[in-house]
N, C-alpha and C positions, 0 to 999 in steps of 0.2 A: 730747755726753755726757761726762762727765769721772768719769777714775779716780783713784783715788791711794793710796800706802799712807804709812802715819803719817809713818816716819822719810824719805822721798823728797818726801814733801809739805812738811818743813820745810825741805829742802834746794831744793827748787827756787822756793818762797816766797821764799826767801832772796835766789836770785839772779834777781829776775824772773819768775817763773811760774806753774804753775797750780795747782789742781784739788785738788776734794773728792767725796768719794762713800763712803758706809756699806759695810764689809766684808760677806763672801759670809755668810750664814747659818749654809748647811753647806757642805764641803769640795768642791768640781765633781770629776768625773773629770779624772784627769791628761790634761793637754796631750801632742799628741804631740812630740818635741823636736826641734829644729833641730839639733843637734850632742851627741853620746851621750859624749863625753871625759869622764870625770868630775873635778872640780876639789877637792885638798884641801889641807885645811890646811899643810901644807906647801908647797905650789905656790905660797902668799899669803906672799911675802916682801916686797917691795919698798910704801911706802905708796901707791903708784898701782895695785900689783894686790889691795890689801885695799879700798880704794877702790869698783874697780871691782867687785866683788864684792859687795861693798855694796849699790852702785846695781842689781846684778842681781838681789840678792835682794827689793829693793824693789820693783824690777819685777815681781816673780813674784807678790808680794802683793799689787800693784796690779792685776794680771791674773785672778786668781784667779776673780774675778766672772763672767769671761766665757771662761774656759777652755776649757767645752766646747765654745763658737762659733767658737773660733780658730784660722785657720792659722796658725801661728808664722813659718813660712817666709815667708810673705805678709807678717806685721807687721815682720820684720826686715828684708824687702827694699824694704817701703815707709816703715821708720824709716831706713834710711840714704839715701834717696831725698828725705825732707823734710831730715833733716842737710846733704845735698848741695846743698839749693836748688831742687831739682825739682821743678816743676809737681805740683797733688793728682791722685792717679790716679780718685778720684772728683769727680765734681760736687758741688754744697753739695745739691742736690735728692736723688740718691741718698744720701749720706751721710745726710741727715733719716731716710730711708725705713730705711734700716739700722738706724738709731740708735734711730728706733722700733720696730722688731723687736726688737733686742737687749733694748731694755727689757723688751718684754715675755717675754721668754726667760728672763729672769735673775729679773724677778717671781712666772712660775711655779714656778720650780725653790725660789722663798722662799715657795712656798703664798699667794702674793698676786693669782693671775690667777685669774679666773671661767672662762675660754676657755683652748683650746687655741693656744698660741702661735705665731706663724708661723716657715716656713722660715727660713732666712739663709743665705749664702754665705760660709763659713769664711773663703776669701779676701778676700772685699770687709768682712767683721769686720775681719779683721788689718790691712789700707788704712784703714779708720775707726781703729781706735785707735792706728796708725801717725800718723795725719792727728790724732791730739787730743794724742798727747804729743809728737812732734818738735819742736814749737816752742818746749817748755818744757825739752829734754833739750841744747838746742842750747847753751845757756850753758855745758855740762859737756862737751859732745862732745870738747875737746881735753886734758881733764882727766884722761881715763880710757882704758882699753883693752878698746872696744866687742865684741870678739872674747869677751872673757872677760866683760864685761857680758851679751851673748846665752848664752855657757853656762849661765853661772849660772843666768839667770832660766829657761831652757831645762831644765837638770834637775831645777831646784826644780820646776818645774810640772809635769814626768814623777815625780816621786814621791821626789826625790834628797833626803836628811838634810839640812840646814846643815852646816857644816862651821866655822861659827864661830859662838860663843852670843853672846846679845841684845847683854850687857854690852860684849864686846868689837866687837859690830857697832855701839852706841850711841856707844861712844869714838871708832873710824875714821871713824862720818859727822860728830860733832862737828868732830873735827878737819880731816876736808877741806872740809866746810862753809866753818868760818874760811878758811881756805888759799882758798878759789875766790873768796868774798865780796871778801877783801884783794887780789887782783887783780884782779877787778872796779872795786874800787873805785880801783886804781893806774891803771887803763885809763882810767878816769871821769873823772881828775885831769889826766890826758896830753890825752884828747880835748878836754877843757872849753878849758886855755888855747889848743889848736890851733885848736880852733874859734872862739875869741873874736878870736885874731888875724886869722885867715882872713876872718870879717866884718867887722872893722873897715878892712881894706886893700880888700875887694871893695867897703864902702859907701862910702871916702872917695874912689876912682877912679869909683865909678858917678854921685855926685851932679853930676860933670863933664858928664855926658853929655846931650845935647841932649832935651827935654823931662820930665828927670826934677826932681822939687821935692820939699826935703828940710824937714821942716818943725821948727819948735823943739824939738821931744821926740827927733829923727833919724829918726824914721819917713819914708820916701821913696816916692813914689807916680808912675804914669806914666799919662794919661789915654790910655784908648785906644779908649774911645767915649765922647764926653759925650752926659750924659742933660736931661729938661727936667723930670721928677717932684719933687717936693718931697723935702729932703732930713730923715733921721730924727734924730732926739734920741736921748743913749745911755739913755735910758729906755725907746725903741720897742724891738715887735719888729718885726725885718725877715726877708724871704725873699730866699734868694741861691744862686746858684749859685756855681760857686770850684773852684779847682787850685791844689794847693798841692805845693811842690818843694822841695827844699834849695838851696844854693848851686849845686852840682854834677849840678843837673835830677834828681837821685832824687825821684819821686812819692812823699810820703806820704800825702796824702788828695786825696780829687777826685769832687764831686759828680756828675763830669760822665763818671767811668769807674764810676758804679753808677745808669748808665743816664737820667744830667742829670736826675734827680730832684732839685728844690729842696728846702732844708733851711730850717726856719724856729727864729729863737733870739732870745732877749733881748740886745741889741747892749753891755750893762753886765753881761754876765756870759762874754764871751769872752776872748781874751787883748787887754792894752791897746792894741797895735799894730793889731787890728780893729776896736776900739769908738772909738777917733780916725778911724780913716781910714773904714770905711764912714759915720762921721757927713756925713763931707765929700761923701760922693756922691750926687748926685739920682736918685732912681728912672729906671730906664732906662740908666743909665752902667754902663760897665766900665774899672776901674782894676787896674793890676797895683801891687801894693805888696811894698816890700823892707823887711823889720820887724826890726832889731836884737833882737839876744839878750834884752834887758833888757825889749823890748817884746811878745814871745814868751814862750816858757817856761824862758830863764834857767838857773841850773848846774841845775835839776834834768833839765831835758829833756824829752819825755814819748814814751813807747813803747818800742819798740826800735828806729826809724828817726830820731826826732827826738835827737842827742845833747845833751849839756850846753853850753851856750852858741851854740847854732844861730843863726846867722841864716835867716832863712825869707822864700821869695818866695811871692806869691798872687795869680793871678789872680782878681776878685772880681766879679759881675755881680749887680747889686742890682736885682731883680725887683719886689718893693713893699715897702710898710710895713703891716704887718699889724697887723687890727683889736684 
């Protein structure tokens, strides 16, 4: 399920977040508020308070399609859990079931359903939406007053009138977005330099260890198990199992953790370190690779876990060269 309000979607997109969906066709019944204390224009003094109000306003618009089906207290608790790094309260299977039922209920309210929609647990819907939005809000959680965000969102969903007009909201949102982007870019620049230095130091020490081989490109590897099959060409399609971590041991991707299901890909369509490294492996082999940032994702990084200029570690098992 993907939810969005136009303003917040712009903000979240600019800070590596999610989401787009159509607005509701008709205004839903008011949701039960989490907190009843109203926010006034006079109480919005600082840039942080104003930004918090705008984020709360945008969240309220985002939640309008599901307002009749959501327990806002459960949403608030779920969102706080996600922002604190806690595990999801719903399994993927249960989340998928709730999402399907919720989409049917929204379609029915829009006159797009031919049959009566299924019932849903409002608490489960609250947790589902928190799971959906939480990762996106993580990038701004320290820049806003979350209690004010929740009060604003809850009050507006309960029928309160906005205390900030659209032009003011747009101006506050634009200023806040620029501020957050500037901070994120500064953090990434600092992280980039730190990661580069850490990776270079590690690789310089690692290449002196027994069993570690360094190629002319700077790629390092160790044979964990030798194979006896053919070696793939860069233009081949291969089937592998793998486990990828950062230098500190943080796992960012692993086929083993996904039930041990192998993956297939064209060897010339992955990062250069993989193209070079896997091309050296005979089928049946298992190698460990230390991939310098320039042979991985470079200054851009990848996703939330692989920062700029990160050196990566992969254990790769070459199962087959696919036809």
